[in-house]
C-alpha positions as CSV (number, residue, x, y, z in Angstrom):
1,M,102.7,99.0,-52.7
2,S,104.3,96.2,-55.0
3,D,102.0,93.4,-56.9
4,T,104.2,90.3,-55.0
5,E,103.8,86.5,-56.0
6,G,104.2,83.8,-53.6
7,D,107.4,83.0,-51.0
8,G,111.4,82.1,-51.9
9,E,114.6,83.1,-53.0
10,I,118.0,83.9,-55.3
11,A,120.6,81.6,-56.9
12,G,123.9,81.2,-57.0
13,G,127.5,79.5,-57.7
14,D,129.8,76.7,-57.0
15,G,133.3,75.4,-57.6
16,G,136.4,75.3,-56.8
17,V,137.1,78.4,-53.9
18,T,140.0,80.7,-53.1
19,T,140.2,82.3,-49.7
20,V,141.5,85.8,-49.7
21,A,142.2,88.4,-47.4
22,A,139.9,90.7,-45.8
23,P,140.0,93.8,-47.0
24,P,141.7,96.9,-45.6
25,P,139.7,97.8,-42.2
26,G,137.4,100.8,-42.2
27,V,136.7,100.2,-46.3
28,P,133.6,98.0,-46.8
29,G,135.0,97.0,-50.3
30,P,131.9,96.6,-52.3
31,G,110.0,93.5,-74.3
32,A,107.4,91.1,-75.0
33,P,106.1,88.2,-72.5
34,E,107.4,85.0,-73.5
35,P,104.7,83.0,-74.6
36,E,102.4,80.7,-72.2
37,T,102.5,77.9,-74.9
38,G,105.2,76.6,-77.7
39,E,109.0,77.5,-77.2
40,R,110.9,80.3,-78.6
41,T,113.6,79.9,-81.3
42,V,117.0,81.3,-79.8
43,P,120.5,81.1,-82.0
44,V,122.5,78.4,-81.2
45,R,125.6,78.8,-79.0
46,S,129.2,78.2,-80.4
47,P,131.3,75.8,-79.2
48,C,132.6,76.3,-75.7
49,P,134.8,73.6,-73.4
50,A,132.8,71.1,-71.7
51,P,131.2,72.7,-68.8
52,R,132.3,71.3,-65.2
53,A,130.0,68.9,-63.7
54,P,126.9,70.3,-61.5
55,S,127.5,71.0,-58.5
56,P,126.8,68.3,-56.0
57,A,123.7,67.9,-53.7
58,L,123.2,71.0,-51.6
59,P,124.4,70.1,-48.1
60,L,121.5,71.7,-45.7
61,G,122.5,69.8,-41.9
62,D,120.8,66.9,-40.6
63,P,118.4,67.5,-39.2
64,A,116.9,70.0,-41.0
65,P,115.5,72.9,-38.7
66,G,112.0,72.5,-37.0
67,R,109.3,74.5,-38.5
68,P,108.0,76.7,-35.3
69,R,104.6,77.0,-34.2
70,G,103.0,80.5,-34.2
71,L,103.9,83.6,-36.3
72,P,107.4,82.7,-37.1
73,G,105.9,79.6,-39.3
74,L,104.1,81.5,-41.3
75,F,107.0,82.5,-42.5
76,W,108.6,79.2,-43.2
77,Q,109.2,78.9,-46.6
78,D,109.4,75.8,-49.0
79,P,112.6,75.2,-51.0
80,D,111.0,73.4,-53.9
81,R,108.8,76.7,-54.5
82,T,112.0,77.8,-56.1
83,G,113.0,75.5,-58.5
84,F,113.2,76.6,-62.6
85,G,110.1,74.3,-63.1
86,V,107.6,75.7,-60.7
87,R,108.6,79.2,-61.6
88,R,108.8,78.5,-65.4
89,F,112.0,79.3,-66.5
90,R,113.9,78.4,-69.1
91,L,116.5,75.6,-67.9
92,G,119.5,74.5,-69.1
93,P,122.5,73.2,-68.3
94,A,123.4,75.4,-65.0
95,R,119.9,75.2,-63.4
96,E,121.3,73.0,-60.8
97,H,124.0,75.1,-60.2
98,L,121.4,77.9,-59.8
99,E,119.0,76.3,-57.8
100,N,121.6,75.4,-55.2
101,A,121.8,78.9,-54.1
102,G,118.1,79.2,-54.2
103,R,117.8,76.6,-51.7
104,A,120.9,77.9,-49.8
105,C,118.8,80.9,-49.3
106,V,115.5,79.2,-48.0
107,A,117.7,77.1,-45.6
108,G,119.5,80.8,-44.6
109,H,115.5,82.1,-44.2
110,N,114.6,78.9,-42.5
111,A,117.4,79.2,-40.1
112,V,116.5,82.4,-39.2
113,I,112.6,81.7,-38.7
114,A,113.4,78.6,-36.4
115,G,115.6,80.8,-33.8
116,E,119.0,78.5,-35.3
117,P,121.2,81.1,-37.2
118,E,124.0,79.0,-36.4
119,R,123.2,76.5,-38.9
120,I,124.0,79.0,-41.7
121,D,128.1,78.7,-41.2
122,G,127.5,74.6,-41.4
123,L,126.7,75.6,-45.5
124,R,129.9,75.1,-48.1
125,E,131.4,78.5,-48.0
126,E,130.5,79.4,-51.7
127,L,126.4,79.2,-51.0
128,R,126.7,80.8,-47.7
129,G,126.3,84.0,-49.0
130,F,122.8,83.1,-50.2
131,A,121.9,81.5,-47.0
132,Y,122.8,85.1,-45.4
133,E,120.5,86.7,-48.0
134,G,117.5,84.7,-47.2
135,A,118.3,85.6,-43.7
136,G,118.2,89.1,-43.9
137,M,114.8,88.2,-46.0
138,A,113.9,86.7,-42.5
139,C,114.8,89.2,-40.1
140,A,113.7,92.1,-42.4
141,S,110.3,90.5,-42.1
142,L,110.5,90.1,-38.5
143,D,111.8,92.9,-37.7
144,V,109.0,95.0,-39.3
145,L,106.1,92.7,-37.9
146,T,107.3,93.3,-34.3
147,A,107.9,96.9,-34.9
148,S,111.9,96.2,-33.4
149,G,113.4,99.0,-34.9
150,G,115.8,96.9,-37.2
151,K,116.9,94.9,-34.0
152,R,117.5,92.0,-36.1
153,L,118.8,92.7,-39.2
154,R,121.0,95.3,-37.0
155,N,122.5,92.4,-35.1
156,L,122.8,90.1,-37.9
157,L,125.1,93.0,-39.7
158,S,127.5,93.5,-37.0
159,G,127.7,89.9,-35.6
160,Q,128.0,86.5,-37.1
161,G,126.6,88.6,-40.8
162,V,129.4,91.0,-40.6
163,R,131.0,89.3,-43.7
164,Y,128.2,89.3,-45.9
165,P,126.9,93.0,-45.5
166,H,125.9,93.3,-48.9
167,M,123.9,89.8,-49.4
168,I,121.7,90.8,-46.3
169,H,121.1,94.4,-47.7
170,L,120.0,92.5,-51.1
171,G,117.8,89.9,-48.8
172,A,116.4,93.0,-46.6
173,G,114.6,94.0,-49.8
174,R,113.3,91.0,-50.1
175,G,111.5,90.9,-47.1
176,Y,110.0,93.7,-47.7
177,A,108.4,92.6,-51.3
178,R,107.6,89.7,-49.1
179,L,105.2,91.8,-46.9
180,R,104.2,94.2,-49.7
181,M,105.8,97.1,-48.9
182,R,108.7,99.0,-50.6
183,P,112.2,98.7,-48.7
184,M,113.5,101.9,-46.5
185,W,110.4,102.1,-44.1
186,G,112.2,101.0,-40.9
187,I,115.2,99.4,-42.3
188,H,118.4,101.2,-39.7
189,S,121.1,99.4,-41.0
190,V,124.4,99.8,-39.6
191,H,125.5,100.9,-43.2
192,P,123.9,104.2,-44.7
193,L,124.8,103.3,-48.1
194,L,125.0,99.8,-48.9
195,R,121.3,100.0,-47.7
196,W,120.0,100.9,-51.1
197,L,120.9,97.4,-51.9
198,A,117.5,96.8,-50.3
199,F,115.9,98.2,-53.7
200,D,117.9,95.7,-56.1
201,G,116.5,92.7,-53.4
202,F,113.1,94.5,-53.9
203,G,113.4,94.3,-57.7
204,F,114.7,91.2,-57.8
205,H,112.1,89.1,-55.7
206,Q,109.2,91.7,-58.1
207,G,111.0,89.8,-60.7
208,F,111.7,85.7,-59.5
209,Y,107.9,85.9,-58.0
210,A,105.9,88.0,-60.5
211,A,107.7,87.2,-63.5
212,D,104.8,87.2,-65.9
213,R,104.7,91.3,-64.6
214,T,108.0,92.4,-64.1
215,V,109.6,90.7,-66.8
216,G,107.1,90.1,-69.3
217,R,105.0,93.6,-68.9
218,Q,107.8,95.7,-67.8
219,R,106.3,96.7,-64.9
220,T,108.5,98.8,-62.2
221,A,105.8,98.4,-59.1
222,G,105.2,101.9,-59.7
223,L,109.3,103.7,-57.9
224,L,107.9,106.9,-59.1
225,D,111.9,107.8,-57.4
226,R,114.6,108.1,-60.5
227,T,117.2,106.6,-57.9
228,R,115.1,103.9,-56.7
229,R,113.9,102.8,-60.3
230,A,117.7,102.3,-61.1
231,I,118.3,100.5,-58.5
232,F,115.2,98.0,-59.0
233,D,116.3,97.4,-62.2
234,Q,119.2,96.3,-60.8
235,G,117.6,93.3,-59.0
236,V,115.6,93.0,-62.4
237,G,118.4,92.5,-64.5
238,R,120.5,90.3,-61.9
239,M,117.0,88.3,-61.7
240,L,116.9,87.8,-65.4
241,W,120.0,86.4,-65.1
242,F,118.3,83.3,-63.5
243,H,115.3,83.5,-65.3
244,E,117.1,82.4,-68.6
245,C,119.4,79.8,-66.3
246,A,122.7,82.1,-67.2
247,G,121.9,81.3,-71.0
248,V,123.8,83.7,-72.8
249,E,122.4,84.6,-75.6
250,D,118.8,84.2,-74.0
251,V,120.2,87.0,-71.8
252,V,120.9,89.5,-74.8
253,L,117.3,88.5,-76.5
254,R,115.4,89.4,-73.2
255,L,117.2,92.2,-72.4
256,A,116.6,93.4,-76.1
257,E,112.4,93.6,-75.2
258,F,113.0,96.5,-72.6
259,P,113.4,100.3,-73.5
260,L,116.4,101.7,-73.8
261,G,116.3,103.9,-71.0
262,R,116.1,100.4,-68.9
263,R,119.1,98.6,-69.9
264,A,121.8,100.5,-68.4
265,D,120.8,99.3,-65.1
266,L,119.3,95.6,-66.1
267,W,123.2,94.7,-67.6
268,S,124.3,95.8,-64.3
269,G,122.4,93.3,-62.2
270,I,123.5,91.0,-65.3
271,G,126.9,91.5,-64.8
272,L,126.8,91.5,-60.4
273,A,124.8,88.1,-61.4
274,A,127.0,86.4,-63.7
275,A,130.4,87.3,-61.2
276,Y,128.4,86.5,-58.0
277,A,126.5,83.6,-59.0
278,G,128.0,81.8,-62.6
279,G,126.7,79.4,-64.2
280,A,128.4,80.3,-67.5
281,R,131.5,79.8,-69.1
282,A,134.0,82.0,-69.9
283,C,133.9,81.6,-73.8
284,E,130.1,82.7,-73.2
285,L,130.5,85.2,-70.9
286,E,133.2,86.7,-73.5
287,R,130.3,87.1,-75.9
288,L,127.8,88.6,-73.3
289,S,130.9,91.4,-72.8
290,A,130.9,91.8,-77.0
291,A,126.7,92.2,-77.0
292,A,127.1,94.8,-73.5
293,A,129.3,96.8,-75.9
294,E,127.3,96.5,-78.6
295,D,124.4,97.9,-76.9
296,G,126.9,100.3,-75.4
297,F,126.5,99.3,-71.8
298,R,129.8,97.5,-70.8
299,A,131.0,99.9,-68.8
300,H,127.6,98.9,-66.5
301,L,128.5,95.2,-67.2
302,V,131.7,95.9,-65.4
303,Q,130.4,97.8,-62.7
304,G,128.3,94.9,-62.2
305,A,130.6,92.1,-62.0
306,A,133.0,94.5,-59.7
307,F,129.9,94.7,-57.1
308,A,130.4,91.0,-56.7
309,C,134.0,91.1,-56.6
310,S,134.1,93.4,-54.0
311,A,131.3,91.4,-51.7
312,H,133.3,88.0,-52.5
313,L,136.6,89.4,-51.1
314,I,134.7,90.9,-47.4
315,S,133.4,87.4,-47.5
316,R,137.0,86.3,-47.6
317,T,135.9,83.7,-50.1
318,V,136.2,84.0,-54.4
319,P,134.7,80.8,-56.0
320,E,136.3,79.5,-59.0
321,H,133.9,80.9,-61.4
322,T,133.9,84.3,-59.7
323,A,137.6,84.4,-60.9
324,E,136.7,83.4,-64.0
325,A,134.1,85.8,-65.2
326,V,135.3,88.6,-64.2
327,L,138.4,88.0,-66.0
328,A,136.0,87.5,-69.0
329,L,133.6,91.1,-68.2
330,C,136.6,93.2,-66.6
331,E,140.1,91.8,-68.1
332,V,141.1,92.1,-64.7
333,G,141.7,90.0,-61.7
334,V,138.7,89.7,-58.8
335,E,141.3,92.2,-56.7
336,E,141.7,94.8,-58.9
337,A,138.3,94.7,-60.0
338,G,137.3,94.8,-56.1
339,G,139.5,97.8,-55.5
340,W,137.5,100.0,-58.0
341,T,134.3,99.6,-55.6
342,D,136.4,100.4,-52.7
343,T,138.2,104.0,-54.5
344,A,135.4,104.8,-55.4
345,L,133.4,104.3,-52.3
346,V,136.5,106.3,-50.2
347,A,136.0,109.4,-53.2
348,L,132.5,109.9,-51.7
349,G,133.2,110.9,-48.3
350,H,132.0,109.8,-44.6
351,N,129.2,111.1,-44.9
352,A,127.9,109.3,-47.8
353,H,124.5,107.7,-47.8
354,T,121.6,109.1,-50.1
355,G,120.6,107.5,-53.2
356,D,122.1,110.3,-55.6
357,H,125.7,109.0,-53.5
358,Y,124.8,105.7,-53.9
359,Q,124.7,106.1,-57.9
360,A,127.8,108.3,-57.7
361,W,129.6,105.1,-56.2
362,R,128.5,102.9,-59.4
363,A,129.2,105.4,-61.5
364,G,132.6,106.0,-59.7
365,V,133.5,102.0,-60.7
366,R,132.5,102.5,-64.1
367,K,135.2,105.5,-64.4
368,A,138.0,103.4,-63.1
369,W,137.4,101.0,-65.3
370,A,137.1,103.2,-67.9
371,R,140.9,105.3,-66.8
372,R,142.5,101.9,-66.9
373,N,141.0,100.8,-70.2
374,R,142.9,104.2,-71.4
375,G,145.8,103.3,-69.7
376,S,146.4,99.6,-71.0
């Protein structure tokens, strides 16, 4: 069993939005703890162009869904609990930008709990992915508690949330973490490979709500299987992007505290968060890419960013910050990076469903990037 603390959600992006065509049919696309008192000295960041203005206030709908009575009401979440100040995360210029995603995730979760999931589509397009992550969390939690056999989660994946499969699976893992259970016990997904993303969501949730344990003491929730531990670490890496408030130097310093054997998967999660959620400028991301190369894991950073591209392409909405991040991290456009995930997935054949297949999918993306570099 895992140790989790509290409830709540993730963080995310804003900026300009580009609507893109859907992917081809049938192709899913793609450490010492910080002191309790005092402040750590960090390097001074080199000059960058001025950041964009903070994201405007998050439109949650008016009125907000009412808190239901009975068992569902017990799962109601307070969006204020996702605030970086409450969580004792590092604060910085990207705080509002990232906290908006946390509020969107809680909004999606509460909409499902209230029986009003249609409210999710009232959010701004660039925030809906995070709301569907919250919806996946709520559906998984309710499915477990009502022994429904995963009916709610499957209905969400095949219905209203069909364009957000990555985020819904991440949310399902968070639902299990909140119940102090490991994922996969009862997950009956419509996609046998993406369901492994639940372990990413599990790792993110553990880091977000038990940061002292997961980041400070670097615990892995007792996951004995190497594949599950690797995907868990991808989620922890994704969470580190929020824990350090998208501060590139701070992220690199935090990563250096982890054992070398865990850093490849952590870098993968950082790439996913940096590209999907945003929060850093292009010149900062170029330094992040250089740091990953110095650590020997640039291919893993690229792989995470490519997964972010796949998720956005399926949703048919690519935020401006994602296009900028992928160009800085992968040196290609969003469609090319997302195409690497499609090619690697097709190469696995029609029966890909195991954890080893999921790891082979990630490795295939890294190989596609390496081949592209050799040819350039």
